[in-house]
N, C-alpha and C positions, 0 to 999 in steps of 0.2 A: 387519495384524490388523483384524477386523471385529466390531462390536458391534451387536446387534439390540435392546438394551434401554437405549438412551440412555447407554451407556458404563459401565454397572454391571459387565458382564462382557465378555470378549473371547475370540475364537478366531481361528485362522489363516485368512487369506483368500486365500492364494496357492497352493493345492495344484496341482501341475503347472504352475505359472507361474514367474515370475522368482524366482531365488534371492536376489537382493539388490535393494532398491529405494532410490533416492535421494529421489524425490518421486512423488506421485500427482497426476494431473490428471483431475478429474472433468468430464464433459460437463455444462454447466449446464442443458441442456434435455432430456436423455435420462436418465431415472432408471436407475441401476445401471451406466451405461457409463463406464468409467475407462480411462486410459492410463498406462503407466509405461515408462521406458527404463532399460536396464541394459547394462553392457559384458559381452561374451562373447568368450573367446579360447581355447576348448577345442580348436578345430581351425583352422589357418590364421591369417590376420591378425586382430587384434582388431577387433570390430565392435560397434556399438550395436544391441541388439534392442529394438524397440518392441513392447510387449505391450498387448493390449486385453482387457478383460472387459466383457461385456454383461449380466451377471447379478450385479453387486455383489460380484465376487471369487470366486464359486463355481467358475468355470472361466475359463481364460486361453488366449489364442492369440497368436502373433506376427503383427503387423499392420504391417510396414514395407516392403511391396512398393512400389517407386518412390522410396523415400527414400535419400539418400546416407549410408549407415550405416557405411562403412569408416573406421577411424581412421587418422590419419597418424602415422608413426613418426619422431620427431625426437630425435636425441641420446639414444637408448635410452629415450625417454619416448613413450607413446602419447597423442596429442592427439586427442580424440574429439569428434564432433558432439554437440549437446545438444538436448533437447526443452524448449521454453520455454513454450508455451501451446497450448491446444486449445479449440475451441468448435464448435457446430453451428448449423444454421439451424432456429429453432423452428417454421418452417412446413414444413420438409423435413428431418427428422432424419437422413436418409441423406447430406445434404451437410454435409461437415465441413471445418474449416480447422485447420491445424497450423503452428506456427512451429518450424522444425527446421533444424539444420545448424550451420555455423561450428565453432568450437572454444573457446567461452567468450571469444571476442574475440581468440584467439591464432593467429597463423600462417595465417589463412585469411580468406576473404570472410565478410561478414555472413550470418547464417542467412536462409533464404527462407521465404515462405509457400507451403505445399503444400495442395492441394485434393483432397478425396476425394468422389466422387459416390455411394459405396456404404458409408457408415458406417465408413470407415477400412480396408477390405480392400485398397485400392490407392490410391496417392497420385500426384499429378503437380504439378510446380512451376507456380505461378501465372504468368500472362503477365508480371506485374510485381509486385515486392514493395516495401514501404516501405524506405527507407534505414535503416541501423542494425539493431538487434535488436528484433523484435516481442516484447515482454515479456508483453503481456496482450491479450485480445480482449474485445469486448463487442458487443451487438446493439442497434441503435436500433429500438424497436418502432413503426415508422411504419406507418400503414394502407395505404400504397401498395406496400409490399414491404419485404423484409429489407435493412437497411443494416448492414454490418459495420463496427465501429470497431476500431482497433488502437492500443494504447498502446505506444509505441516508445521507444528510447533517444534519439530526436530529435523528440519531440512526438507528436501524435495524428493518425492518418490514417484515411481513410474510403473504403469501397468499396460501390458500389451495384450491382455486377455479380457478386455471389457470391464475391468475394475475388480476382478475376483482375486488377483494376486498382485503384490506390490514389492518392488525392490528399490533400495535407495540409490539415487544417482550420485556418481562421483563428481563433485562440483568444486573443482579447484578455484580458489579465490573467494568463494562464498564463506562467511564465518561458519565455523563448525556448529551444527545443530541450530542454525539461525531459524527463527520463527518466520515463515514466509507467508505474508498476508495476501499478496497478490502475485500471480504469474501471468504476464502479458506477452503476447506475440505480435510483432509488427509484420503484418503480411506483406508489406511493400519492401522492407529492407531485409527481412528474415531474422532479425534480432529478437532475442528474448530478454525480458526484464523481470527481475525478482525484487519485490518490495517487501522489506523485512521489518520486523518489530525492533526498533531501537538501533538498527545498524545501517539504515538508509537503503538506497536503491542501487542495484547491481545489473550489469548488462553482459550478455553473452552473444557472441557472433558465430559460435561453432556448435550450436544445438544444445547448449547447456553444459558442455564439458568444462569450460573455463569461464570465469566471471571476473569483472572489474567494477569497482565502485564508481559511480558517477554523481557523487554527493557534493562536489565543489560548488559553493554558492548556495546550496540548499540551507535555509535558516534553521531547520529542525528535522532530525531524522527519526523522531520517535515513532510516528505512524502516519506518514503522508498517504493520501489517496490519489492514485495515479491513473491516467488514461493515456492511450496512444492516439496521436492525431491521425485520423483516418485519411487525411488528404496530403500530409507532408511526411514522407519517409524519414525516420530517425528523429521524430519530434515527440516529446512528452509534455503533458500538463500535470502538475502536482498541486493538490490542495493541501496546504500546510496549516495545521490547527493554530488559529490565532495570528497567522502571518500572511494570509491571503493566498493568491494563486500564482504559481511559478511555472516557467517553461524551461525545457532543456532541448538542445538540438545536437546532433552528431557534429563534432568539431569539423569545421570546413564546409558544412552544408549551408 
């Protein structure tokens, strides 16, 4: 569903598109561009269709050329690949990265990073993907060029060549091989935040070299969902499952 009045009213946003959605993945740098994945089995083997809209849901088209979309049939159960994360290059919106594949960690290799040079019309597997599952992407806004970051099930990885090759970041203070569900950058303060699976939230003020936990007062560190306040430097909001909405601010701010 889509709202154009801040959530006061809603209307259908998938005409001619996928009939069932598990999750939506919004491109953080290209307004109105979203991706979704859904299983389809009307003809032949079950497959995963990856859909894209470039106009905020007004029209949709399948955009999975080059992706391994066929499901595996094991003991009368279809085990299908998954869409985990999407991002684009803010300097070149046609260049996109997607974490796709695997089967939720079951019966198959880890998902890979796929790269598209044309806004998601066609994908190709990166020359090298980080180990484990890439759960989240982020972009380091360096003046020399775009650096992609990947939050994975085995820590944080970095790519300086458009997502084709990855190296692990030395992240002092972050739990070893922590599963990083979100990587957030505060454009006003310059700080980075890593939201982990079961270890809580960590903050870095030196570009990701060293990290410190900011979990004091947070009622549950299992898997909070976090956003940076775009109007107040050094402020976060965290939705904590079963415990409501919480906020955190830089001490002294």
